[in-house]
C-alpha positions as CSV (number, residue, x, y, z in Angstrom):
1,M,-63.4,80.2,120.9
2,S,-65.5,82.1,118.3
3,N,-68.3,84.1,119.5
4,E,-70.1,84.1,116.3
5,K,-72.4,81.0,114.8
6,I,-74.6,79.8,112.3
7,I,-78.0,77.7,113.2
8,L,-80.1,76.2,110.7
9,G,-83.5,75.1,111.7
10,I,-85.5,73.0,110.0
11,D,-89.3,72.3,110.1
12,P,-89.7,68.9,108.0
13,G,-92.3,67.9,105.7
14,T,-93.3,66.0,102.6
15,T,-95.8,68.6,101.5
16,I,-93.5,72.1,102.6
17,M,-90.3,71.6,104.6
18,G,-89.4,75.2,106.1
19,F,-86.2,76.0,107.4
20,G,-84.6,79.6,108.8
21,L,-80.9,80.0,109.5
22,I,-80.0,82.8,112.0
23,K,-76.6,84.1,112.8
24,V,-75.6,84.7,116.6
25,V,-72.6,86.8,117.2
26,N,-71.9,87.9,120.7
27,K,-75.0,86.0,121.8
28,K,-76.8,88.6,119.5
29,M,-79.1,86.6,116.9
30,E,-79.7,88.0,113.0
31,L,-81.8,86.7,110.7
32,I,-80.0,85.4,107.6
33,Q,-82.6,83.8,105.7
34,M,-85.9,81.6,106.1
35,D,-87.6,79.7,103.0
36,E,-89.4,76.6,102.3
37,L,-89.1,73.7,99.8
38,N,-92.6,73.1,98.4
39,L,-93.3,69.6,97.7
40,T,-96.9,69.5,96.8
41,K,-96.6,69.1,92.6
42,Y,-94.8,65.7,93.3
43,K,-96.8,62.3,93.6
44,D,-94.1,60.3,94.1
45,H,-93.1,59.8,98.4
46,Y,-89.5,58.8,97.4
47,L,-88.8,61.6,95.0
48,K,-90.0,64.0,97.8
49,L,-87.4,62.3,100.1
50,K,-85.0,62.9,97.5
51,L,-85.7,66.2,97.1
52,V,-85.5,67.0,101.0
53,F,-82.1,65.6,100.9
54,E,-81.0,67.3,98.2
55,R,-82.2,71.0,99.3
56,T,-80.9,70.4,103.3
57,I,-77.5,69.5,101.8
58,E,-77.8,72.6,99.2
59,V,-78.8,75.2,102.3
60,I,-75.7,73.6,104.5
61,D,-73.4,73.9,101.9
62,N,-74.2,77.0,100.8
63,F,-74.6,78.5,104.8
64,K,-71.8,76.3,106.5
65,P,-74.1,76.0,109.9
66,D,-72.4,75.0,112.9
67,E,-75.2,73.3,114.1
68,I,-78.9,72.4,113.4
69,A,-82.3,72.4,115.3
70,I,-85.0,70.0,113.8
71,E,-88.7,69.9,115.0
72,A,-89.7,66.6,116.1
73,P,-93.0,64.8,114.8
74,F,-95.9,65.4,117.0
75,Y,-97.9,62.0,117.8
76,G,-101.4,62.4,116.0
77,K,-104.2,60.6,114.8
78,N,-103.2,59.7,111.5
79,V,-100.2,57.1,111.4
80,Q,-99.3,57.6,107.7
81,S,-98.7,61.3,107.9
82,M,-96.6,60.7,111.3
83,L,-94.9,58.1,109.3
84,K,-94.0,60.2,106.4
85,L,-93.6,63.2,108.6
86,G,-90.7,60.9,110.7
87,R,-89.2,60.0,107.4
88,A,-88.8,63.6,106.2
89,Q,-86.9,64.4,109.3
90,G,-84.8,61.4,109.2
91,V,-83.8,62.2,105.7
92,A,-83.0,66.0,106.7
93,M,-81.1,64.7,109.7
94,I,-78.7,62.4,107.8
95,A,-78.1,65.5,105.6
96,G,-76.6,66.9,108.8
97,L,-74.9,64.1,109.7
98,S,-73.0,63.2,107.1
99,R,-71.4,66.8,106.8
100,E,-70.6,66.3,110.5
101,I,-73.3,68.9,112.0
102,P,-74.4,68.5,115.6
103,I,-78.2,68.0,115.4
104,T,-80.8,69.0,118.7
105,E,-84.5,67.6,118.1
106,Y,-87.0,69.8,119.5
107,S,-90.7,69.1,120.3
108,P,-93.4,71.5,118.8
109,K,-94.8,72.3,122.1
110,K,-90.7,73.1,123.7
111,I,-90.3,75.2,120.5
112,K,-93.7,77.1,120.5
113,K,-92.8,77.8,124.5
114,S,-89.6,79.1,123.7
115,I,-90.5,81.6,121.2
116,T,-93.8,82.6,122.9
117,G,-93.8,81.2,126.4
118,N,-96.8,79.4,125.7
119,G,-96.4,75.6,124.5
120,N,-100.0,76.0,122.8
121,A,-99.2,78.9,120.8
122,S,-100.9,78.9,117.4
123,K,-98.7,79.1,113.8
124,E,-99.2,82.8,113.2
125,Q,-98.6,83.8,117.4
126,V,-95.1,82.2,116.6
127,A,-94.4,83.7,113.6
128,K,-95.7,87.1,115.0
129,M,-93.0,86.7,117.9
130,L,-90.3,86.1,115.0
131,Q,-91.3,89.1,113.2
132,N,-91.0,90.9,116.4
133,L,-87.5,89.5,117.6
134,L,-85.7,89.2,114.2
135,K,-87.4,92.9,112.5
136,I,-88.5,90.7,109.8
137,E,-90.7,93.0,107.3
138,N,-93.0,90.6,105.8
139,L,-94.1,87.2,106.6
140,P,-94.1,84.6,104.1
141,K,-97.5,83.0,103.2
142,N,-97.1,79.9,104.3
143,L,-95.5,79.9,107.8
144,D,-93.6,76.7,107.6
145,A,-90.3,78.9,106.7
146,T,-91.3,80.6,110.5
147,D,-91.7,77.4,112.1
148,G,-88.1,76.2,110.8
149,L,-86.6,79.6,112.1
150,A,-88.8,79.1,115.4
151,A,-86.7,76.0,115.7
152,A,-83.2,77.8,115.4
153,V,-84.2,80.4,117.7
154,C,-85.4,78.0,119.8
155,H,-82.2,76.4,119.8
156,F,-80.2,79.5,120.7
157,Y,-82.8,80.2,123.8
158,N,-81.7,76.7,124.9
159,E,-78.2,76.7,124.6
160,G,-76.5,74.8,127.4
161,N,-79.5,73.8,128.4
162,I,-80.8,70.8,126.2
163,S,-81.6,68.3,128.8
164,G,-84.8,66.9,128.0
165,N,-83.8,67.4,123.8
166,K,-82.1,64.7,122.0
167,K,-79.1,65.9,120.7
168,Y,-76.9,63.9,117.6
169,S,-73.0,64.7,116.8
170,S,-72.9,62.2,114.4
171,W,-74.7,58.5,112.9
172,S,-72.9,56.5,115.7
173,S,-74.0,58.8,118.2
174,Y,-77.6,58.7,116.8
175,V,-77.5,54.7,116.6
176,S,-76.1,54.6,120.3
177,K,-79.2,56.6,121.5
178,N,-81.7,55.0,119.6
179,K,-81.1,51.2,119.9
180,D,-85.0,50.7,120.3
181,K,-85.2,51.6,116.9
182,L,-82.3,49.4,115.2
183,V,-83.5,46.3,113.4
Protein backbone atom coordinates (compact mmCIF):
# COMPACT_ATOMS: atom_id res chain seq x y z
CA MET A 1 0.00 0.00 0.00
CA SER A 2 1.42 3.36 -1.04
CA ASN A 3 1.99 6.12 1.50
CA GLU A 4 1.62 8.72 -1.23
CA LYS A 5 -1.41 10.16 -2.97
CA ILE A 6 -2.60 13.25 -4.77
CA ILE A 7 -5.89 14.93 -3.90
CA LEU A 8 -7.60 17.35 -6.28
CA GLY A 9 -9.96 19.84 -4.65
CA ILE A 10 -12.53 21.65 -6.77
CA ASP A 11 -14.61 24.74 -6.06
CA PRO A 12 -17.05 24.55 -9.00
CA GLY A 13 -18.44 27.61 -10.69
CA THR A 14 -19.54 29.02 -14.01
CA THR A 15 -17.90 32.38 -13.38
CA ILE A 16 -14.68 31.14 -11.77
CA MET A 17 -13.80 27.52 -11.00
CA GLY A 18 -11.04 27.09 -8.45
CA PHE A 19 -8.91 24.04 -7.92
CA GLY A 20 -6.05 22.99 -5.74
CA LEU A 21 -3.85 19.93 -5.64
CA ILE A 22 -2.00 18.53 -2.66
CA LYS A 23 0.36 15.62 -2.37
CA VAL A 24 0.14 13.55 0.77
CA VAL A 25 3.27 11.63 1.70
CA ASN A 26 3.33 9.68 4.97
CA LYS A 27 0.38 11.70 6.29
CA LYS A 28 2.04 15.04 5.55
CA MET A 29 0.62 17.32 2.89
CA GLU A 30 2.35 19.65 0.51
CA LEU A 31 1.00 22.03 -2.09
CA ILE A 32 1.36 20.97 -5.72
CA GLN A 33 -0.63 23.73 -7.39
CA MET A 34 -3.68 25.92 -7.13
CA ASP A 35 -5.28 27.77 -9.98
CA GLU A 36 -8.57 28.93 -11.39
CA LEU A 37 -10.48 28.84 -14.62
CA ASN A 38 -11.86 32.32 -15.25
CA LEU A 39 -15.02 32.16 -17.35
CA THR A 40 -16.19 35.76 -16.97
CA LYS A 41 -15.55 36.64 -20.61
CA TYR A 42 -17.90 33.94 -21.89
CA LYS A 43 -21.63 34.58 -22.09
CA ASP A 44 -22.82 31.16 -23.35
CA HIS A 45 -23.62 28.95 -20.33
CA TYR A 46 -23.16 25.74 -22.32
CA LEU A 47 -19.74 26.84 -23.54
CA LYS A 48 -18.79 27.53 -19.92
CA LEU A 49 -19.83 23.98 -18.94
CA LYS A 50 -17.76 22.57 -21.81
CA LEU A 51 -14.73 24.58 -20.66
CA VAL A 52 -15.22 23.38 -17.04
CA PHE A 53 -15.23 19.79 -18.30
CA GLU A 54 -12.18 20.26 -20.53
CA ARG A 55 -10.14 22.05 -17.83
CA THR A 56 -11.03 19.43 -15.21
CA ILE A 57 -9.97 16.63 -17.59
CA GLU A 58 -6.75 18.53 -18.35
CA VAL A 59 -5.90 18.87 -14.64
CA ILE A 60 -6.73 15.20 -14.04
CA ASP A 61 -4.63 14.01 -16.97
CA ASN A 62 -1.68 16.24 -16.04
CA PHE A 63 -1.55 15.52 -12.29
CA LYS A 64 -3.17 12.06 -12.01
CA PRO A 65 -5.01 12.62 -8.71
CA ASP A 66 -5.98 9.55 -6.69
CA GLU A 67 -9.05 11.24 -5.17
CA ILE A 68 -11.22 14.28 -5.79
CA ALA A 69 -12.90 16.46 -3.17
CA ILE A 70 -15.56 18.85 -4.43
CA GLU A 71 -17.54 21.58 -2.75
CA ALA A 72 -21.28 20.92 -2.79
CA PRO A 73 -23.62 23.68 -3.96
CA PHE A 74 -24.98 25.73 -1.08
CA TYR A 75 -28.63 26.62 -0.78
CA GLY A 76 -28.98 30.30 -1.53
CA LYS A 77 -31.87 32.57 -2.34
CA ASN A 78 -31.11 32.75 -6.07
CA VAL A 79 -32.40 29.51 -7.58
CA GLN A 80 -30.91 30.25 -11.01
CA SER A 81 -27.43 30.72 -9.54
CA MET A 82 -27.74 27.50 -7.58
CA LEU A 83 -28.87 25.63 -10.70
CA LYS A 84 -25.88 26.92 -12.70
CA LEU A 85 -23.51 26.05 -9.86
CA GLY A 86 -24.99 22.55 -9.62
CA ARG A 87 -24.48 22.04 -13.34
CA ALA A 88 -20.83 23.10 -13.07
CA GLN A 89 -20.36 20.74 -10.14
CA GLY A 90 -21.98 17.90 -12.08
CA VAL A 91 -19.76 18.50 -15.11
CA ALA A 92 -16.62 18.48 -12.93
CA MET A 93 -17.83 15.29 -11.23
CA ILE A 94 -18.44 13.57 -14.55
CA ALA A 95 -14.90 14.50 -15.63
CA GLY A 96 -13.53 12.74 -12.55
CA LEU A 97 -15.87 9.78 -12.84
CA SER A 98 -14.93 9.36 -16.51
CA ARG A 99 -11.36 8.74 -15.30
CA GLU A 100 -12.67 6.45 -12.49
CA ILE A 101 -11.43 8.69 -9.69
CA PRO A 102 -13.33 8.48 -6.39
CA ILE A 103 -15.14 11.72 -5.54
CA THR A 104 -16.22 12.99 -2.14
CA GLU A 105 -18.55 15.95 -1.78
CA TYR A 106 -18.27 18.36 1.17
CA SER A 107 -20.55 21.18 2.24
CA PRO A 108 -19.04 24.68 2.36
CA LYS A 109 -19.49 24.73 6.16
CA LYS A 110 -17.70 21.38 6.54
CA ILE A 111 -14.76 22.63 4.47
CA LYS A 112 -14.49 25.90 6.43
CA LYS A 113 -14.75 24.08 9.76
CA SER A 114 -12.07 21.56 8.74
CA ILE A 115 -9.64 24.33 7.82
CA THR A 116 -10.33 27.03 10.43
CA GLY A 117 -12.41 25.32 13.12
CA ASN A 118 -15.29 27.68 12.28
CA GLY A 119 -17.97 26.69 9.76
CA ASN A 120 -18.84 30.36 9.24
CA ALA A 121 -15.29 31.52 8.47
CA SER A 122 -14.78 33.98 5.63
CA LYS A 123 -12.97 33.14 2.39
CA GLU A 124 -10.12 35.34 3.61
CA GLN A 125 -9.82 33.43 6.90
CA VAL A 126 -9.73 30.10 5.04
CA ALA A 127 -7.09 31.45 2.63
CA LYS A 128 -4.89 32.76 5.47
CA MET A 129 -5.07 29.44 7.31
CA LEU A 130 -4.10 27.57 4.13
CA GLN A 131 -1.27 30.04 3.59
CA ASN A 132 0.10 29.17 7.03
CA LEU A 133 -0.50 25.41 6.74
CA LEU A 134 1.05 24.99 3.29
CA LYS A 135 3.58 27.83 3.46
CA ILE A 136 2.12 29.65 0.46
CA GLU A 137 4.12 32.80 -0.31
CA ASN A 138 1.46 34.81 -2.14
CA LEU A 139 -2.27 34.29 -2.13
CA PRO A 140 -4.12 34.69 -5.43
CA LYS A 141 -6.21 37.79 -6.11
CA ASN A 142 -9.41 35.75 -6.38
CA LEU A 143 -9.90 33.26 -3.59
CA ASP A 144 -11.62 30.61 -5.72
CA ALA A 145 -8.28 28.80 -6.09
CA THR A 146 -7.86 28.67 -2.30
CA ASP A 147 -11.46 27.44 -2.00
CA GLY A 148 -10.57 24.52 -4.29
CA LEU A 149 -7.41 23.91 -2.27
CA ALA A 150 -9.50 24.00 0.92
CA ALA A 151 -11.68 21.15 -0.40
CA ALA A 152 -8.55 19.02 -0.93
CA VAL A 153 -7.19 19.80 2.55
CA CYS A 154 -10.63 19.14 4.10
CA HIS A 155 -10.62 15.73 2.41
CA PHE A 156 -7.17 14.98 3.82
CA TYR A 157 -8.30 15.94 7.33
CA ASN A 158 -11.47 13.86 7.05
CA GLU A 159 -9.85 10.76 5.58
CA GLY A 160 -11.50 7.67 7.00
CA ASN A 161 -14.20 9.83 8.57
CA ILE A 162 -16.54 10.51 5.69
CA SER A 163 -19.91 9.90 7.33
CA GLY A 164 -22.33 12.59 6.29
CA ASN A 165 -20.46 13.31 3.07
CA LYS A 166 -21.34 11.82 -0.29
CA LYS A 167 -18.73 9.59 -1.90
CA TYR A 168 -18.87 8.20 -5.42
CA SER A 169 -16.46 5.79 -7.08
CA SER A 170 -18.20 5.45 -10.44
CA TRP A 171 -21.19 6.62 -12.44
CA SER A 172 -23.20 3.59 -11.27
CA SER A 173 -22.26 4.43 -7.68
CA TYR A 174 -23.57 7.97 -8.17
CA VAL A 175 -26.81 6.71 -9.74
CA SER A 176 -27.41 4.12 -7.00
CA LYS A 177 -26.98 6.75 -4.25
CA ASN A 178 -29.13 9.39 -5.98
CA LYS A 179 -32.24 7.54 -7.20
CA ASP A 180 -34.33 10.59 -6.27
CA LYS A 181 -32.54 12.58 -9.01
CA LEU A 182 -33.42 10.16 -11.80
CA VAL A 183 -36.13 11.17 -14.23
